[in-house]
C-alpha positions as CSV (number, residue, x, y, z in Angstrom):
1,M,-8.9,16.1,-23.7
2,L,-11.2,14.0,-21.4
3,A,-14.3,15.8,-22.8
4,A,-13.4,15.2,-26.2
5,W,-12.6,11.4,-25.6
6,N,-15.9,11.2,-23.7
7,A,-17.8,12.6,-26.5
8,R,-16.1,10.1,-28.8
9,E,-17.4,7.4,-26.1
10,L,-13.5,6.2,-25.6
11,P,-12.7,4.3,-22.5
12,V,-9.8,6.1,-20.7
13,T,-6.9,4.8,-18.6
14,V,-4.8,6.9,-16.5
15,S,-1.0,6.0,-16.5
16,G,1.2,7.1,-13.6
17,G,4.8,6.2,-12.8
18,G,4.4,2.5,-13.9
19,T,5.4,1.1,-10.5
20,G,2.1,-0.7,-9.8
21,V,1.8,-4.5,-9.7
22,V,-1.7,-5.0,-10.5
23,G,-2.0,-3.8,-13.9
24,G,-4.1,-0.5,-13.3
25,R,-2.3,1.4,-15.9
26,V,-2.6,-1.4,-18.7
27,P,-5.4,-0.1,-21.2
28,R,-8.5,-1.9,-22.4
29,G,-8.7,-0.2,-25.5
30,G,-9.4,3.6,-25.8
31,A,-7.1,6.3,-24.7
32,V,-4.3,6.5,-22.1
33,L,-3.9,9.7,-20.1
34,A,-0.5,9.9,-18.7
35,T,0.3,12.4,-15.8
36,D,4.0,12.1,-15.6
37,R,4.5,15.7,-17.0
38,L,2.4,17.2,-14.0
39,N,5.6,17.2,-12.1
40,R,5.6,20.6,-10.2
41,V,5.9,21.2,-6.6
42,L,3.5,24.3,-6.2
43,D,3.6,25.5,-2.5
44,L,4.6,24.5,1.0
45,R,3.0,26.5,3.7
46,P,3.1,26.2,7.5
47,V,0.1,25.1,9.2
48,E,-0.2,24.1,13.1
49,G,1.6,21.0,13.5
50,G,3.6,21.0,10.5
51,A,2.7,22.3,6.7
52,L,0.8,21.6,3.7
53,L,2.5,20.7,0.6
54,R,0.6,21.4,-2.8
55,V,2.0,19.2,-5.7
56,Q,1.0,18.0,-9.1
57,A,-0.2,14.5,-9.4
58,G,3.3,13.6,-11.5
59,V,5.5,14.6,-8.8
60,S,7.6,11.5,-7.5
61,L,7.3,10.4,-3.7
62,A,11.1,10.7,-3.8
63,E,10.7,14.3,-4.7
64,V,7.8,14.9,-1.9
65,Q,10.0,13.3,0.7
66,R,13.1,15.5,-0.5
67,V,11.2,18.7,-0.4
68,A,9.6,17.9,3.1
69,A,13.0,16.7,4.5
70,E,14.7,19.9,3.3
71,A,12.2,22.2,5.2
72,G,12.8,20.0,8.4
73,L,9.6,18.1,7.8
74,L,8.3,14.5,7.2
75,Y,5.8,13.1,4.8
76,P,4.9,10.0,6.4
77,P,3.5,7.4,3.8
78,D,6.4,5.3,2.7
79,P,6.0,2.9,-0.1
80,T,8.9,1.0,-1.0
81,E,9.1,2.3,-4.5
82,T,10.0,5.9,-4.1
83,G,9.9,6.4,-7.9
84,C,6.1,5.9,-7.7
85,L,4.0,9.4,-8.4
86,I,1.7,11.0,-5.9
87,G,-1.2,10.5,-8.4
88,G,-0.6,6.8,-8.3
89,N,-0.5,7.0,-4.3
90,L,-3.7,8.6,-4.1
91,A,-5.5,6.2,-6.6
92,T,-4.4,3.2,-4.7
93,N,-4.2,4.8,-1.1
94,A,-0.5,3.5,-1.0
95,S,1.1,2.7,2.4
96,G,4.6,0.9,3.3
97,A,6.4,-0.1,6.5
98,R,5.3,3.0,8.4
99,S,1.7,2.8,8.0
100,L,2.0,0.7,11.4
101,R,2.3,4.2,13.0
102,F,1.0,6.7,10.4
103,G,-1.7,4.9,8.3
104,S,-2.1,5.0,4.7
105,T,-1.9,7.9,2.1
106,R,-5.6,8.8,2.6
107,R,-4.8,10.0,6.2
108,W,-2.4,12.5,5.0
109,V,-4.7,14.0,2.2
110,E,-6.2,17.5,3.0
111,A,-7.4,18.4,-0.5
112,V,-7.3,17.1,-4.1
113,R,-7.9,18.8,-7.5
114,V,-9.5,16.0,-9.6
115,A,-11.1,15.8,-13.4
116,L,-14.1,13.5,-13.9
117,V,-14.6,11.4,-17.1
118,D,-16.7,14.2,-18.9
119,G,-13.8,16.7,-18.3
120,S,-15.2,18.8,-15.5
121,S,-12.7,19.4,-12.8
122,G,-12.3,21.2,-9.5
123,W,-10.9,20.9,-5.9
124,V,-12.5,18.5,-3.3
125,R,-11.5,19.6,0.4
126,R,-11.3,17.5,3.5
127,G,-14.5,18.2,5.6
128,D,-16.3,19.8,2.6
129,L,-18.8,16.9,1.8
130,P,-19.4,14.6,4.8
131,L,-20.8,11.3,3.8
132,V,-23.7,10.8,6.2
133,G,-27.0,9.2,5.8
134,A,-28.2,7.1,2.9
135,S,-27.1,9.4,0.2
136,V,-26.0,13.3,-0.2
137,V,-26.7,15.7,-3.0
138,C,-23.5,17.7,-4.0
139,D,-22.6,20.1,-6.4
140,L,-19.4,18.9,-8.3
141,F,-17.8,20.9,-10.9
142,E,-19.3,23.2,-13.7
143,G,-22.8,23.2,-12.3
144,R,-22.8,19.2,-12.3
145,Q,-25.1,17.9,-9.4
146,I,-25.1,14.2,-8.5
147,A,-27.0,12.1,-5.9
148,L,-24.2,10.0,-4.2
149,P,-25.0,6.8,-2.4
150,V,-23.3,7.0,0.9
151,P,-21.0,3.9,1.1
152,R,-22.1,1.5,3.9
153,W,-20.4,-2.1,3.7
154,R,-18.3,-3.6,6.2
155,L,-14.6,-3.5,5.6
156,P,-12.5,-6.1,7.0
157,A,-11.1,-5.9,10.8
158,T,-7.4,-5.1,9.4
159,T,-5.4,-2.1,9.6
160,K,-5.2,-1.9,5.9
161,C,-7.5,-2.8,2.8
162,T,-7.6,-1.4,-0.6
163,A,-10.1,-3.9,-2.0
164,G,-12.9,-1.9,-3.5
165,Y,-14.2,1.6,-2.5
166,H,-13.6,2.9,1.2
167,S,-16.4,2.9,3.6
168,S,-16.3,4.2,7.2
169,E,-18.1,6.4,9.8
170,G,-17.2,10.0,9.4
171,M,-15.6,9.8,5.9
172,D,-16.0,12.5,3.5
173,L,-15.7,12.8,-0.3
174,V,-11.9,12.9,-0.3
175,D,-11.9,9.5,1.6
176,L,-13.8,7.9,-1.1
177,L,-12.0,9.5,-4.1
178,V,-8.5,8.3,-2.6
179,G,-8.1,4.6,-3.3
180,S,-10.8,4.3,-6.0
181,E,-8.0,3.0,-8.5
182,G,-8.7,5.5,-11.5
183,T,-12.2,4.5,-11.7
184,L,-13.9,7.7,-10.2
185,C,-11.8,10.5,-11.1
186,V,-8.2,11.5,-12.5
187,F,-5.9,13.2,-9.8
188,L,-4.5,16.4,-11.0
189,E,-3.1,18.1,-7.9
190,A,-3.0,17.4,-4.0
191,E,-2.3,19.3,-0.8
192,L,-0.4,16.6,1.4
193,R,-0.1,17.2,5.2
194,V,3.5,17.0,6.5
195,L,4.7,16.8,10.0
196,A,7.9,18.1,11.8
197,A,10.7,15.7,11.3
198,P,11.8,13.6,14.5
199,A,15.1,14.7,16.0
200,E,16.2,11.1,15.7
201,I,14.9,7.8,14.5
202,L,16.0,4.5,16.4
203,S,16.1,1.6,14.4
204,G,17.6,-2.0,14.4
205,L,17.6,-5.3,12.6
206,L,17.1,-8.1,15.2
207,F,17.6,-11.6,14.4
208,F,15.7,-14.7,15.7
209,E,16.3,-18.5,15.7
210,Q,12.4,-19.1,15.1
211,E,10.0,-17.2,13.1
212,A,7.4,-17.7,16.1
213,R,9.8,-15.9,18.3
214,A,10.0,-12.8,15.9
215,F,6.2,-12.7,15.8
216,D,6.0,-12.8,19.5
217,F,8.5,-9.6,19.6
218,V,6.1,-7.7,17.1
219,G,3.2,-8.5,19.3
220,A,4.9,-7.3,22.6
221,A,6.3,-4.0,20.8
222,R,3.1,-3.0,19.7
223,R,1.6,-3.4,23.1
224,A,4.6,-1.8,25.0
225,L,6.6,0.6,22.6
226,Q,5.6,3.2,19.9
227,P,6.9,1.6,16.9
228,W,6.8,3.2,13.4
229,A,7.6,0.1,11.7
230,L,7.9,-3.7,12.5
231,E,8.8,-5.5,9.4
232,L,9.4,-9.3,9.0
233,I,12.2,-10.9,7.1
234,G,11.7,-14.5,6.8
235,A,14.0,-17.3,6.4
236,E,13.8,-17.5,2.7
237,A,14.4,-13.5,2.4
238,L,17.3,-13.9,4.8
239,A,18.7,-16.7,2.5
240,L,18.5,-14.3,-0.5
241,L,20.3,-11.6,1.5
242,R,23.1,-14.0,2.3
243,E,23.5,-14.9,-1.2
244,Q,23.8,-11.0,-1.9
245,G,27.0,-11.1,0.5
246,T,25.1,-9.7,3.6
247,A,26.7,-11.2,6.6
248,I,23.5,-12.4,8.3
249,P,24.2,-14.4,11.5
250,A,24.3,-18.0,10.9
251,G,21.5,-19.2,13.1
252,A,19.0,-16.6,12.1
253,R,15.7,-18.0,10.5
254,A,13.8,-14.5,11.0
255,A,14.4,-11.0,11.4
256,I,12.5,-7.9,12.4
257,F,13.3,-4.4,11.4
258,F,12.0,-1.8,13.7
259,E,11.8,2.0,13.8
260,Q,10.7,4.5,16.1
261,G,11.1,8.2,15.7
262,I,12.0,10.5,18.6
263,A,10.5,14.0,18.6
264,A,12.5,16.9,19.7
265,A,10.5,17.4,23.0
266,E,11.5,14.0,23.7
267,A,15.0,13.9,22.8
268,D,16.2,13.9,26.3
269,R,14.4,10.5,27.0
270,R,16.5,8.9,24.0
271,D,18.3,6.6,26.1
272,D,14.9,5.5,27.9
273,H,13.6,4.5,24.7
274,W,16.6,2.5,23.5
275,E,16.7,0.7,27.1
276,A,13.1,-0.2,26.4
277,W,13.7,-1.7,23.0
278,L,16.9,-3.5,24.1
279,A,14.9,-4.9,27.1
280,L,12.2,-6.3,25.1
281,A,14.7,-7.7,22.4
282,E,16.4,-9.6,25.2
283,R,13.0,-11.0,26.8
284,S,11.8,-12.1,23.4
285,G,15.2,-14.0,22.6
286,A,16.7,-11.9,19.8
287,A,20.2,-12.8,19.0
288,T,23.1,-11.0,20.7
289,E,24.6,-10.6,17.0
290,S,21.6,-8.3,16.2
291,W,22.2,-4.7,14.7
292,L,21.3,-1.5,16.1
293,A,21.7,1.8,14.3
294,D,24.4,4.2,15.7
295,S,23.6,6.9,12.9
296,A,21.0,8.0,10.1
297,A,23.1,6.1,7.8
298,D,22.8,2.9,9.5
299,D,18.9,3.5,9.5
300,R,19.1,4.0,5.7
301,R,21.2,0.9,5.4
302,F,18.6,-1.2,7.3
303,R,15.9,0.2,5.4
304,D,17.7,-0.6,2.1
305,L,18.4,-4.3,3.0
306,R,14.3,-4.7,3.7
307,H,13.7,-3.0,0.3
308,A,16.5,-4.9,-1.6
309,I,14.4,-8.1,-1.0
310,P,11.7,-7.6,-3.7
311,A,14.2,-6.0,-6.0
312,T,16.3,-9.0,-5.8
313,I,13.3,-11.4,-6.3
314,N,12.3,-9.3,-9.5
315,E,15.5,-9.7,-10.9
316,T,15.8,-13.3,-10.3
317,L,12.4,-13.7,-12.2
318,S,13.4,-11.6,-14.9
319,R,16.2,-13.8,-15.6
320,R,13.9,-16.9,-15.7
321,G,11.5,-15.1,-18.1
322,V,8.6,-15.5,-15.6
323,R,6.6,-13.3,-13.3
324,K,6.2,-13.5,-9.6
325,V,2.8,-14.1,-7.7
326,S,2.7,-12.0,-4.7
327,T,0.0,-12.2,-1.8
328,D,-1.2,-8.7,-0.6
329,T,-3.4,-10.1,2.1
330,A,-3.9,-8.9,5.4
331,V,-5.6,-10.4,8.6
332,P,-7.1,-9.1,11.8
333,R,-4.4,-8.0,14.4
334,G,-2.6,-11.0,15.9
335,R,-3.5,-13.6,13.2
336,A,-0.6,-13.1,10.8
337,P,1.3,-16.1,12.2
338,E,-1.5,-18.5,11.6
339,L,-2.1,-17.2,8.2
340,I,1.7,-17.6,7.3
341,R,1.7,-21.2,8.8
342,R,-1.2,-22.1,6.6
343,Y,0.5,-20.6,3.6
344,R,3.8,-22.3,4.2
345,R,2.1,-25.7,4.4
346,R,0.3,-25.2,1.3
347,L,3.1,-24.0,-0.8
348,D,5.6,-26.6,0.9
349,E,3.0,-29.4,-0.1
350,Q,3.3,-28.4,-4.0
351,G,7.0,-27.8,-3.6
352,F,7.0,-24.4,-4.9
353,E,9.9,-21.8,-4.1
354,Y,8.8,-18.6,-2.3
355,V,9.8,-15.7,0.1
356,V,8.2,-14.5,3.0
357,F,8.6,-10.9,4.2
358,G,6.7,-7.7,4.7
359,H,4.6,-5.6,7.4
360,A,4.4,-7.7,10.4
361,G,3.1,-5.0,12.3
362,D,0.1,-4.5,10.4
363,D,-0.5,-8.5,10.0
364,H,0.2,-7.8,6.3
365,V,3.1,-10.2,5.6
366,H,3.8,-10.7,1.7
367,V,4.4,-14.2,0.4
368,N,6.3,-14.0,-3.1
369,I,5.8,-17.2,-5.1
370,L,8.7,-17.8,-7.5
371,P,8.0,-19.9,-10.6
372,R,10.9,-22.0,-11.8
373,D,9.3,-22.0,-15.5
374,A,6.2,-21.0,-17.3
375,E,4.9,-24.6,-16.8
376,Q,4.4,-24.0,-13.1
377,M,2.3,-20.9,-13.5
378,P,-1.4,-22.6,-13.7
379,R,-0.6,-24.7,-10.6
380,I,0.6,-21.5,-8.8
381,E,-2.3,-19.4,-9.7
382,S,-4.6,-21.9,-8.9
383,V,-2.9,-22.1,-5.4
384,Y,-2.7,-18.4,-5.1
385,R,-6.4,-18.2,-5.3
386,E,-6.6,-20.7,-2.4
387,M,-4.4,-18.4,-0.4
388,V,-6.7,-15.4,-1.1
389,E,-9.9,-17.5,0.0
390,I,-7.8,-18.5,3.3
391,A,-7.2,-14.8,4.1
392,A,-11.0,-13.7,3.5
393,E,-12.1,-16.9,5.7
394,M,-9.9,-15.6,8.5
395,G,-11.7,-12.3,8.4
396,G,-8.9,-10.4,6.3
397,A,-8.5,-8.4,3.2
398,V,-7.7,-9.8,-0.1
399,A,-5.7,-6.7,-0.9
400,A,-4.3,-4.4,1.4
401,E,-2.0,-1.9,0.0
402,H,-1.5,-2.7,-3.9
403,G,-5.2,-2.4,-5.2
404,L,-6.8,-5.2,-7.3
405,G,-6.1,-3.4,-10.5
406,K,-7.0,-5.7,-13.6
407,V,-4.7,-8.5,-12.6
408,K,-6.8,-9.2,-9.3
409,N,-10.1,-7.9,-9.9
410,W,-11.3,-11.6,-9.7
411,A,-10.7,-11.4,-6.0
412,L,-13.4,-8.5,-5.2
413,P,-16.2,-11.1,-5.0
414,I,-14.3,-13.1,-2.5
415,Q,-14.1,-10.3,-0.2
416,Y,-17.8,-9.0,-0.8
417,G,-20.9,-10.5,-1.9
418,P,-22.8,-9.8,-4.9
419,Q,-25.2,-7.1,-3.1
420,V,-22.2,-5.0,-2.0
421,I,-20.4,-5.4,-5.3
422,E,-23.6,-4.0,-7.0
423,R,-23.8,-1.1,-4.7
424,M,-20.1,-0.1,-5.6
425,E,-20.9,-0.3,-9.1
426,H,-24.0,1.8,-8.8
427,L,-21.8,4.4,-6.8
428,R,-19.4,4.3,-9.6
429,R,-22.0,4.9,-12.3
430,V,-22.9,8.2,-10.4
431,F,-19.4,9.7,-11.4
432,D,-19.0,7.7,-14.8
433,P,-22.5,6.5,-15.9
434,A,-20.9,4.5,-19.2
435,L,-18.0,3.0,-17.1
436,R,-15.5,4.4,-19.4
437,L,-12.8,5.6,-16.7
438,G,-10.4,2.7,-15.7
439,R,-12.3,0.1,-17.6
440,G,-11.4,-3.5,-16.1
441,T,-10.0,-2.1,-13.1
442,L,-11.4,-3.3,-9.8
443,F,-14.6,-4.9,-11.4
444,P,-14.2,-7.9,-13.7
445,D,-15.5,-7.2,-17.1
446,P,-16.2,-10.3,-19.4
447,A,-16.1,-8.1,-22.5
448,D,-12.6,-7.2,-22.0
449,G,-11.3,-10.8,-22.2
450,D,-8.6,-12.3,-19.9
451,P,-6.9,-10.1,-17.2
452,A,-3.9,-8.3,-18.3
453,E,-0.4,-8.8,-16.5
454,P,1.3,-6.2,-14.5
455,S,3.3,-3.7,-16.6
């Protein structure tokens, strides 16, 4: 099919589960390649330290997590929307709350089977093609040989970045393809590394009277403990939860959801780990009404509360007939409090309604701006661009986990100068000379008109 479309010079857009928020699956003409029927779990085989799980690209994250859990295993990446498909996770290098401990999807990919725009396909395995030097010559599929320029641009000093193509020392071809947002290849299958599940997960929801104290707790926990997740719930998000009937303590102006997994070998030290968390919570000024998990059900309830925030926002805006404008910026370690203060100041000056929550452990806190009506949108979009520029000025990433897609491709030049973007576009043409795959994604294309809205 790809070969036939390529022969007809048709642009091709890959469509996965439709859970993305940056319009990557919205076509700019041509053909749409849906992957949702590639939905088979193919193999699970033990390896040292866990197992390799082979799945087709249309398998959902929820199914991957279920299969792993039934085998006593854990797939560490945990995007909020578990209905997303693995192919989309690969395309965007998806992450989530537990990326603080486990990193993003890229880290857990051992091999991918991909198709190129000309229809050729095959497996790319971890370590098969290290990207070293200035360029590498490699044989791809069905006899096609390419001279691939090695990515050598500086990424921001953040723990997460999905703006543009990946570049790092020691990377290989798998690292480049994962996170390329459907512009270099189509993902067909993947071998994912899964770990032994923990014996227990410690978690809690700690309430604070001041947001600054919550951020102080995050910094201290990163230094002293081994958290899987440290998630901020800001005052506005707590207000939403109160409106939903959740009994949030009256004086709480911020909360931190924390998690730490305890391996079987550490199970006898469970109480020591709890005491460390409780001592730190007390020193940091957490409220005595804070909640601690007594069971796996409690942990699930706390995670569901955190995940209910964006769902509630989406429902609210759907009733208003407008869409949210959400930051996906991250800044270097320890600078999130400053970033959020600057964001709040600008938004309060404009009188905008907004909600703050997200991955405080990664200095990647989302600010969702909630328009009251369509008339507010031009002003909100203008201020949003200012917010992206503020994050970049602080050495941050303009997109940390959602990618740029077609809605935010305008932000790529804010992250990188014209020379880097030119090198990225040259790399893209090595795989797709006519730029037919994922047209309009990542790189602004004036011929395509105005950016599409998210689906």
